SELUMVEX-90266 format. One record per residue (C-alpha): x, y, z. Coordinates in Angstrom, 1 decimal, padded with zeros to 4 digits. Example, Ala and Ser with C-alpha at 12.3 -4.5 7.8 and 13.67 -1.06 7.14 Angstrom:
<pts>
((012.3 -004.5 007.8))
((013.7 -001.1 007.1))
</pts>
This chain:
<pts>
((-045.8 216.6 165.9))
((-044.5 214.0 168.3))
((-043.8 214.8 171.9))
((-040.1 214.3 171.1))
((-040.3 217.3 168.8))
((-041.6 219.7 171.5))
((-039.8 222.9 172.0))
((-037.8 222.7 175.3))
((-036.3 226.3 175.3))
((-037.1 229.8 174.8))
((-034.5 230.1 172.0))
((-036.4 227.7 170.0))
((-039.5 230.1 170.1))
((-037.3 233.0 168.7))
((-036.2 230.7 165.7))
((-039.8 230.5 164.6))
((-040.2 234.2 164.2))
((-040.1 234.1 160.4))
((-041.4 230.9 159.4))
((-044.1 232.4 157.2))
((-042.9 235.7 155.8))
((-046.4 237.0 155.2))
((-047.2 236.7 159.0))
((-045.8 238.9 161.8))
((-043.1 237.2 163.9))
((-045.5 237.1 167.0))
((-048.2 235.1 164.9))
((-045.6 232.5 163.9))
((-044.3 232.2 167.4))
((-047.8 231.8 168.8))
((-048.5 229.0 166.2))
((-045.2 227.3 167.0))
((-045.7 227.3 170.8))
((-049.3 226.2 170.4))
((-048.2 223.2 168.3))
((-045.6 222.3 170.8))
((-048.0 222.5 173.7))
((-050.5 220.4 171.8))
((-047.8 217.7 171.3))
((-046.9 217.9 174.9))
((-050.6 217.3 176.1))
((-051.7 214.8 173.5))
((-053.4 211.9 175.0))
((-054.0 213.4 178.5))
((-057.4 212.9 180.3))
((-058.9 214.9 183.2))
((-059.0 213.3 186.5))
((-062.3 211.9 187.6))
((-062.1 213.4 191.0))
((-061.8 217.0 189.8))
((-064.6 219.3 188.5))
((-064.0 222.3 186.3))
((-066.5 225.2 186.5))
((-065.7 227.2 183.5))
((-066.2 230.7 182.2))
((-066.8 233.1 185.2))
((-066.1 236.6 184.1))
((-063.8 238.3 186.8))
((-064.6 241.7 185.6))
((-068.3 241.4 186.1))
((-070.5 240.9 189.2))
((-070.9 237.3 190.1))
((-074.5 235.9 189.6))
((-074.4 234.1 193.1))
((-077.8 232.6 192.4))
((-076.6 230.9 189.2))
((-073.4 229.8 190.6))
((-075.3 228.1 193.6))
((-077.8 226.6 191.3))
((-075.0 225.0 189.2))
((-073.5 223.4 192.3))
((-076.7 222.2 193.9))
((-078.0 220.6 190.7))
((-074.7 218.8 189.9))
((-075.3 215.1 189.7))
((-072.4 213.0 191.0))
((-073.9 210.0 189.4))
((-073.6 211.4 186.0))
((-070.1 212.0 184.5))
((-070.1 215.8 184.6))
((-066.6 216.9 185.2))
((-066.9 220.1 183.2))
((-069.6 222.6 184.0))
((-070.1 225.8 182.0))
((-071.1 228.9 183.9))
((-071.1 230.7 180.6))
((-070.4 229.9 177.0))
((-066.9 230.5 175.6))
((-067.8 234.1 174.7))
((-066.2 236.0 171.8))
((-064.4 233.6 169.4))
((-062.6 236.4 167.6))
((-059.3 235.5 165.9))
((-056.6 235.6 168.6))
((-054.1 236.7 166.0))
((-056.2 239.8 164.9))
((-055.1 243.3 165.5))
((-058.3 243.9 167.3))
((-058.3 241.0 169.7))
((-058.5 241.9 173.4))
((-059.1 238.6 175.1))
((-061.9 237.7 177.4))
((-061.8 238.1 181.2))
((-062.9 234.5 181.8))
((-061.7 232.3 184.7))
((-062.3 228.6 185.5))
((-062.0 227.1 189.0))
((-060.8 223.5 189.2))
((-062.3 221.9 192.4))
((-062.0 218.5 194.2))
((-065.1 216.6 193.7))
((-065.8 216.7 197.4))
((-066.3 220.6 196.8))
((-069.5 219.9 195.0))
((-071.4 218.3 198.0))
((-069.8 220.1 200.7))
((-072.3 222.5 202.4))
((-069.6 224.3 204.2))
((-067.2 224.8 201.4))
((-064.1 226.6 202.5))
((-061.1 225.4 200.5))
((-057.5 226.8 200.2))
((-057.2 228.6 196.8))
((-054.3 228.7 194.3))
((-054.3 231.3 191.5))
((-052.4 230.0 188.5))
((-050.9 232.6 186.3))
((-050.2 231.2 182.9))
((-047.0 231.8 180.9))
((-046.4 232.5 177.2))
((-044.2 235.5 177.0))
((-047.0 237.9 177.7))
((-048.2 237.4 174.1))
((-049.3 233.7 174.1))
((-051.5 231.4 176.2))
((-054.9 231.0 177.8))
((-056.6 229.0 180.6))
((-057.4 226.0 178.4))
((-053.7 225.2 178.0))
((-053.3 225.2 181.8))
((-056.4 223.0 182.5))
((-054.6 219.8 183.0))
((-052.0 221.3 185.2))
((-054.7 223.1 187.3))
((-056.5 219.9 187.7))
((-053.5 218.2 188.9))
((-053.1 220.9 191.6))
((-056.9 220.6 192.6))
((-056.4 216.9 193.3))
((-054.3 218.1 196.2))
((-057.3 219.6 197.9))
((-057.2 223.1 196.5))
((-059.6 225.3 194.5))
((-057.5 226.3 191.6))
((-058.2 229.5 189.7))
((-057.2 229.3 186.1))
((-057.7 232.5 184.1))
((-057.2 234.4 180.9))
((-055.4 237.9 180.8))
((-055.0 240.4 178.0))
((-052.1 239.5 175.6))
((-049.5 241.5 173.8))
((-048.8 242.8 171.3))
((-052.5 243.9 171.0))
((-052.6 244.8 174.5))
((-049.5 246.6 176.1))
((-048.3 246.7 179.7))
((-049.9 247.2 182.2))
((-052.8 245.2 180.8))
((-051.7 241.8 181.9))
((-050.7 242.9 185.4))
((-053.9 244.8 185.9))
((-055.9 241.8 185.0))
((-054.0 239.8 187.7))
((-055.1 242.4 190.1))
((-058.7 242.4 188.9))
((-058.9 238.6 189.2))
((-057.6 238.5 192.7))
((-060.0 241.4 193.7))
((-062.8 239.3 192.3))
((-062.0 236.0 194.2))
((-061.4 238.1 197.4))
((-064.8 239.9 197.1))
((-066.6 236.6 196.1))
((-064.6 234.3 198.5))
((-067.7 233.0 200.5))
((-069.8 232.2 197.4))
((-066.8 230.6 195.7))
((-066.1 228.5 198.7))
((-062.6 229.5 199.1))
((-060.5 230.3 202.3))
((-058.9 233.5 201.4))
((-056.6 233.3 204.5))
((-055.1 230.3 202.7))
((-054.4 231.9 199.3))
((-051.5 230.9 197.2))
((-050.1 231.8 193.7))
((-048.2 229.9 191.2))
((-046.9 231.1 187.8))
((-044.4 230.1 185.2))
((-042.2 232.0 182.7))
((-044.1 235.2 182.0))
((-046.7 234.1 184.5))
((-043.9 233.9 187.2))
((-042.9 237.5 186.4))
((-046.5 238.6 186.6))
((-046.9 236.7 190.0))
((-043.8 238.3 191.3))
((-044.7 241.7 189.9))
((-048.1 241.5 191.6))
((-046.5 240.5 194.9))
((-043.9 243.4 194.7))
((-046.9 245.9 194.0))
((-049.1 244.3 196.8))
((-046.3 244.2 199.4))
((-044.9 247.7 198.9))
((-047.4 250.6 199.4))
((-044.8 253.2 198.3))
((-044.2 251.4 195.1))
((-047.9 251.0 194.5))
((-048.6 254.6 195.0))
((-046.3 255.5 192.1))
((-048.1 253.3 189.6))
((-050.9 254.8 187.4))
((-052.9 251.7 186.8))
((-055.2 249.5 188.7))
((-053.5 247.5 191.6))
((-054.7 245.4 194.6))
((-052.9 244.6 197.8))
((-054.2 241.2 198.9))
((-051.0 239.1 199.5))
((-050.9 235.4 199.0))
((-049.6 233.2 201.9))
((-047.0 231.7 199.6))
((-046.0 231.6 196.0))
((-044.2 229.3 193.5))
((-042.3 230.9 190.7))
((-041.4 228.6 187.9))
((-038.7 229.3 185.2))
((-039.5 232.9 185.4))
((-038.1 236.1 183.7))
((-037.3 238.8 186.2))
((-034.4 240.9 184.9))
((-036.5 242.9 182.6))
((-033.7 245.5 182.0))
((-031.6 242.8 180.4))
((-034.3 241.4 178.0))
((-033.4 242.5 174.4))
((-036.0 240.6 172.3))
((-039.3 241.2 170.6))
((-041.2 239.2 173.2))
((-040.5 241.9 175.9))
((-040.9 244.6 173.2))
((-044.4 243.4 172.2))
((-045.3 243.8 175.8))
((-043.8 247.2 176.3))
((-043.4 249.0 172.9))
((-045.8 250.8 170.5))
((-043.4 250.6 167.6))
((-042.6 246.9 167.7))
((-043.9 246.1 164.2))
((-041.0 248.0 162.7))
((-038.5 246.4 165.0))
((-038.9 242.8 163.9))
((-035.9 240.8 162.6))
((-035.9 237.4 161.0))
((-034.5 235.8 164.1))
((-037.3 237.1 166.3))
((-035.0 239.6 168.1))
((-035.0 243.3 168.2))
((-031.7 245.0 167.0))
((-030.2 247.3 169.5))
((-029.2 249.6 166.7))
((-032.6 249.6 165.4))
((-033.9 250.5 168.9))
((-031.3 253.3 169.1))
((-032.3 254.8 165.8))
((-036.0 254.4 166.7))
((-035.5 256.3 170.0))
((-033.6 259.0 168.3))
((-036.5 259.6 166.0))
((-039.4 259.3 168.6))
((-039.8 260.4 172.1))
((-039.8 257.6 174.6))
((-043.4 258.4 175.3))
((-044.1 257.5 171.7))
((-041.8 254.4 171.5))
((-043.1 252.9 174.8))
((-046.7 252.2 175.8))
((-046.3 254.0 179.1))
((-044.5 257.1 180.3))
((-040.8 257.1 180.9))
((-041.4 257.2 184.6))
((-043.7 254.1 184.5))
((-041.3 252.3 182.3))
((-038.5 252.9 184.8))
((-040.7 251.6 187.7))
((-041.4 248.4 185.7))
((-037.7 247.8 184.8))
((-036.6 248.5 188.4))
((-039.2 246.4 190.1))
((-036.8 244.0 191.8))
((-035.5 247.0 193.6))
((-038.7 247.5 195.5))
((-038.9 243.9 197.0))
((-039.1 244.3 200.7))
((-039.5 241.9 203.8))
((-043.3 241.7 203.2))
((-042.9 239.9 200.0))
((-044.4 236.4 200.5))
((-042.5 233.2 201.1))
((-041.4 231.8 197.8))
((-040.5 228.6 196.0))
((-038.1 229.5 193.2))
((-037.7 226.8 190.5))
((-035.6 226.6 187.6))
((-034.1 224.1 185.1))
((-030.3 224.0 184.5))
((-031.3 223.4 180.8))
((-033.4 226.7 180.6))
((-031.8 229.8 179.1))
((-033.8 231.9 181.6))
((-032.1 230.1 184.5))
((-029.9 233.1 185.3))
((-033.1 235.2 186.1))
((-034.1 232.9 189.0))
((-030.5 233.0 190.4))
((-030.8 236.9 190.4))
((-034.0 236.8 192.1))
((-032.6 234.3 194.7))
((-029.8 236.9 195.4))
((-032.4 239.7 195.9))
((-034.5 237.6 198.3))
((-031.4 236.6 200.3))
((-030.2 240.3 200.5))
((-033.6 241.5 201.6))
((-034.2 238.5 204.0))
((-037.3 236.9 202.4))
((-037.9 233.3 203.3))
((-037.6 231.1 200.2))
((-036.5 227.9 198.8))
((-034.5 227.8 195.4))
((-034.4 224.5 193.6))
((-032.7 223.5 190.3))
((-034.0 220.6 188.3))
((-032.9 218.9 185.1))
((-029.3 218.0 186.1))
((-029.7 214.4 184.8))
((-032.6 215.0 182.4))
((-031.9 217.2 179.3))
((-035.7 216.9 178.4))
((-036.4 219.0 181.5))
((-036.2 222.4 179.8))
((-038.2 225.5 180.1))
((-041.4 225.0 182.1))
((-040.8 221.3 182.1))
((-043.2 220.9 185.0))
((-046.2 221.5 182.7))
((-045.3 218.2 180.9))
((-047.5 215.6 182.6))
((-045.5 212.8 181.0))
((-042.2 214.1 182.4))
((-041.4 212.4 185.8))
((-039.4 215.2 187.0))
((-042.1 217.5 186.2))
((-044.5 215.5 188.4))
((-042.0 215.5 191.1))
((-041.5 219.3 190.9))
((-045.3 219.8 191.1))
((-045.4 217.4 194.2))
((-042.5 219.5 195.8))
((-044.5 222.7 195.3))
((-047.8 221.3 196.6))
((-045.9 220.2 199.7))
((-044.3 223.7 199.9))
((-047.8 225.3 200.1))
((-049.2 222.9 202.7))
</pts>
């Protein structure tokens, strides 16, 4: 697959929902997106001035002795830009029904970090996209290294994916990850007072969702899963999906519904008629992965944004079929009075589609990333 054949829009993912009739739609879509991302990143090399420390488990206690030994024994005279804190862990098939994902994170650090005895670097948490059903930290390694070149420690992590793991698994993992870096900030050499978040597509939704929860104690108290309340200083939300009540497709259904396997159509969408029949035959507590109350809290999350929501950079492409979601979030932030910048890209570049900033070969993507790094300074 050439880079010219990359999928540039969410609608193209839907069209891959029934490529192989013997496979579930979500497996076909994962394979299609992975092939597209591989084409996008072909030929990229990691920068020489960034080191990746890979596979720290954010749900386990940090072995501080081992971490410090890895830093102290690093030899800058040897080409060692990737250090493994642990091996890659369980290699179980991501497409199997039993797959749960591991809770591994990487940190991408400027090379100066490795010899700095008084390490205290600003930190960016990157929340990957993929419709809550696809993606991992490996796909975001080039992007996170690019951010690290600007002087940040960048946290790049896995979270539990749907449909094997339903809401609130992914947003819980975001909270677990942030608790981990907060509790281990000194060992990790990060300045938690200069903590930022970036996310794209579903990762933007998760980033916004986390910040709504962390900034609104009344909303947080109503939720029945693990949350955390450390707020980032600023956030960048890229090509996100925020109007959850308007989503009518299997991507959101895989994240929220227990009965998704029966709802799949050949075009990757969920028939509203099928949904109606399903809900007539099942109670909502059976059809959805959470209670009706929790489901409503999720769907209405934008209503809980308040003035404590962090300053935000909202980015979208005019060529993206999710652009309207960013415009709605912009309206909400304006109404509430949250400081933010909203910027559209792609007006003169049709190749700048959904999450175009992840394409390191796209000049407009590079410009967008530079704009966001300047915003976080």
